[in-house]
C-alpha positions as MATLAB code, in Angstrom:
seq = 'MSETIVGRRSGIRWIPISDIEGCPPNEHGSLESLRMWIESFLTQPNPDLGRTGNVCPFTGPALERGMLWVGCMRGHRADIDALRGIVRDEFDIYPTLPAGRDASTSVLRAIITVLPEDTDYRIIDDVHQEFKSRFVDRGTMLGQFYPGCPQPGLWNKEFRPLSAPLPMLAVRTMVPSDFPFLAERPEWIDAYLRKFGSQLSAHARAAVADHLAAKL';
ca = [
       0.000    0.128   -0.127;
       1.454    3.255   -1.010;
       0.098    5.061    2.368;
      -0.960    4.236    5.844;
      -1.995    6.446    8.858;
      -2.425    4.571   12.318;
      -4.622    5.756   14.927;
      -2.523    5.916   18.155;
      -5.552    5.025   20.454;
      -7.688    2.955   18.131;
      -4.984    0.982   16.395;
      -6.885    1.477   13.401;
      -5.144    1.462   10.192;
      -6.344    4.240    7.628;
      -5.495    4.276    3.590;
      -6.567    5.617    0.621;
      -9.987    4.017   -0.679;
      -7.939    3.325   -3.834;
      -5.379    0.667   -1.966;
      -8.188   -1.615   -0.439;
      -7.300   -4.180   -2.745;
      -4.216   -4.940   -0.749;
      -5.754   -4.461    2.787;
      -5.801   -7.734    5.014;
      -8.807  -10.290    4.007;
     -10.347   -9.709    7.302;
     -10.702   -5.948    6.229;
     -11.226   -6.297    2.689;
     -14.917   -7.210    2.475;
     -15.995   -4.416    4.546;
     -14.145   -1.911    3.122;
     -15.185   -3.175   -0.623;
     -19.057   -3.109    0.791;
     -18.128    0.563    1.576;
     -16.903    1.469   -1.693;
     -19.590   -0.254   -3.371;
     -22.048    1.832   -1.535;
     -20.055    5.082   -2.179;
     -20.262    4.265   -5.840;
     -23.381    2.950   -6.021;
     -25.466    5.615   -3.834;
     -23.617    8.555   -2.693;
     -22.029    9.381   -6.210;
     -25.391    8.978   -7.939;
     -28.576   10.625   -8.137;
     -31.607    9.343   -6.618;
     -35.530   10.358   -7.072;
     -36.088   10.385   -3.541;
     -33.589   13.115   -2.735;
     -35.568   16.172   -3.448;
     -32.944   17.799   -5.700;
     -31.225   17.320   -8.912;
     -27.606   16.092   -8.673;
     -25.967   13.389   -6.782;
     -26.888   12.351   -3.240;
     -23.435   13.678   -2.344;
     -21.967   16.333   -4.655;
     -18.479   15.961   -3.174;
     -17.770   12.464   -2.928;
     -17.194   11.786   -6.560;
     -14.695   14.620   -6.751;
     -13.063   13.317   -3.619;
     -12.845    9.862   -5.107;
     -11.411   11.129   -8.480;
      -8.663   13.072   -6.445;
      -7.698   10.477   -3.874;
      -8.936   12.535   -1.144;
     -10.884    9.850    0.619;
      -9.658    7.408    3.349;
     -11.320    4.550    5.046;
     -10.322    2.414    7.718;
     -11.970   -0.718    9.497;
     -12.175   -1.689   13.132;
     -12.104   -5.594   13.241;
     -11.655   -8.381   15.815;
     -14.531   -7.231   18.456;
     -17.674   -5.423   18.991;
     -17.385   -1.905   19.411;
     -18.082   -0.426   23.020;
     -18.315    3.323   23.704;
     -14.737    4.081   24.857;
     -13.436    2.187   21.791;
     -15.792    4.609   19.676;
     -14.289    7.567   21.574;
     -10.702    6.366   20.822;
     -11.664    6.081   17.119;
     -13.029    9.559   17.165;
     -10.307   11.169   18.570;
      -7.954    9.650   16.329;
     -10.007   11.122   13.386;
     -10.094   14.506   15.054;
      -6.308   14.547   15.355;
      -5.575   12.919   11.800;
      -7.862   14.838    9.557;
      -5.834   18.064    9.293;
      -2.874   15.837    8.576;
      -4.036   14.357    5.632;
      -2.639   15.342    1.929;
      -4.326   18.060    0.885;
      -4.072   17.563   -2.838;
      -2.831   20.646   -5.171;
      -4.331   22.992   -3.450;
      -7.207   24.620   -1.285;
      -9.741   23.633   -3.640;
      -8.946   20.153   -3.292;
      -8.115   19.946    0.543;
     -12.100   20.542    1.121;
     -12.518   17.164   -0.392;
     -11.074   15.261    2.010;
     -12.676   13.040    4.180;
     -11.625   10.070    6.452;
     -14.321    7.105    7.097;
     -13.955    4.038    9.782;
     -16.219    1.017    9.206;
     -17.130   -0.601   12.370;
     -18.572   -3.985   10.946;
     -19.060   -5.796   14.401;
     -21.096   -2.939   15.824;
     -24.936   -3.770   16.035;
     -25.750   -1.170   18.985;
     -26.155    1.647   16.881;
     -27.452    3.783   20.241;
     -23.972    4.126   20.917;
     -22.908    5.549   17.505;
     -25.160    8.380   17.829;
     -24.205    9.021   21.707;
     -20.634    9.314   20.341;
     -21.453   11.527   17.584;
     -23.442   13.839   19.997;
     -20.510   13.755   22.415;
     -18.035   15.154   20.144;
     -19.946   17.198   17.394;
     -19.011   20.274   18.817;
     -15.570   19.815   18.904;
     -15.295   19.122   15.189;
     -18.115   21.935   14.291;
     -15.731   24.219   16.024;
     -12.923   23.194   13.896;
     -14.966   23.962   10.600;
     -15.378   20.459   10.100;
     -18.343   17.481   10.245;
     -18.592   14.456   12.331;
     -20.973   12.131   10.812;
     -22.863    8.677   11.441;
     -23.905    6.361    9.341;
     -25.591    2.823    9.997;
     -28.272    0.624    8.764;
     -31.766    2.586    9.134;
     -30.183    5.884   10.768;
     -33.290    7.866   11.010;
     -31.577   11.251   10.244;
     -33.756   13.133    7.203;
     -32.598   14.503    4.410;
     -32.341   18.318    3.936;
     -34.796   18.288    0.727;
     -36.653   15.518    1.623;
     -37.616   14.662    5.097;
     -38.377   11.208    3.894;
     -35.340   10.458    2.637;
     -32.504    8.516    4.897;
     -29.152    9.619    3.562;
     -27.047    8.470    6.261;
     -28.904    5.048    6.200;
     -25.847    2.823    5.193;
     -24.926   -1.058    4.781;
     -22.588   -0.808    7.509;
     -22.320    1.281   10.634;
     -19.314    4.082   10.602;
     -18.106    7.193   11.703;
     -16.909    9.913    9.159;
     -15.012   13.155    9.372;
     -15.350   15.749    6.290;
     -14.931   19.671    5.799;
     -17.932   21.777    6.713;
     -19.799   23.026    3.760;
     -21.968   26.041    3.216;
     -24.943   23.565    2.846;
     -24.363   22.199    6.432;
     -26.322   24.928    8.009;
     -29.381   22.970    8.995;
     -27.649   20.584   10.630;
     -25.804   23.192   12.880;
     -28.797   25.526   13.453;
     -29.613   23.496   16.613;
     -27.085   25.364   18.795;
     -25.912   29.075   19.016;
     -22.079   27.696   19.340;
     -22.611   25.828   16.071;
     -24.385   28.704   14.216;
     -21.152   30.719   15.653;
     -18.818   28.256   14.411;
     -20.721   28.323   10.609;
     -20.507   31.953   10.624;
     -16.869   32.379   11.269;
     -16.152   29.984    8.469;
     -18.506   31.187    6.138;
     -20.002   34.551    7.003;
     -18.002   36.487    4.337;
     -18.790   34.095    1.467;
     -22.492   33.060    2.412;
     -24.947   33.350   -0.780;
     -27.952   36.151   -0.266;
     -30.064   33.101   -0.188;
     -27.970   31.635    2.671;
     -27.459   34.925    4.282;
     -31.471   35.065    4.513;
     -31.764   31.684    5.549;
     -29.613   32.014    8.815;
     -31.306   35.502    9.369;
     -34.501   34.142    9.123;
     -33.623   31.106   11.532;
     -32.127   34.053   14.216;
     -35.003   35.814   14.046;
     -37.373   32.948   14.815;
     -35.484   32.269   17.690;
     -35.985   36.086   19.210;
];
């Protein structure tokens, strides 16, 4: 494999998704399932999405430019302390991932950890809520995925974009369309405005203003 990053707490190895053919057999099946889901779902249009375009407009370019890193927790069922170690490693590792040619490609970076033995999805939600503020404050997003994840889509509340064939935790850069995911807490809105305040479109500024006015 060309590159490997190992978490100092979790011991998980993250590699570019293009390198998964060379990973150990006990990890290959889960990472291949992840790649198939990415290619067949995230990078494709969906009639239930509620808008045109692919489910995730950033994943395709990330794949093309080699900005997607993946890892797999194998050997035992995840508990909450193990997930905390993984998320702390992701937090430390994410800023060190290769940035590509320039700032326009560095925003495509993402790191995904698959948790194939985890069947208690509540602890994924618990860890996500515990650490989300730390990631948001740095201008990044921590995402939770698992079969049946109830998080609704932005454009169609009946669509479930985070329902995935395997449980996983992912980190990516915050983007302007993330505001609905951050409107719940003032500190998240503050982090969003610190990152995007000077570059928001008129439509986005109006949405933020409307939300803040409704809270008054």
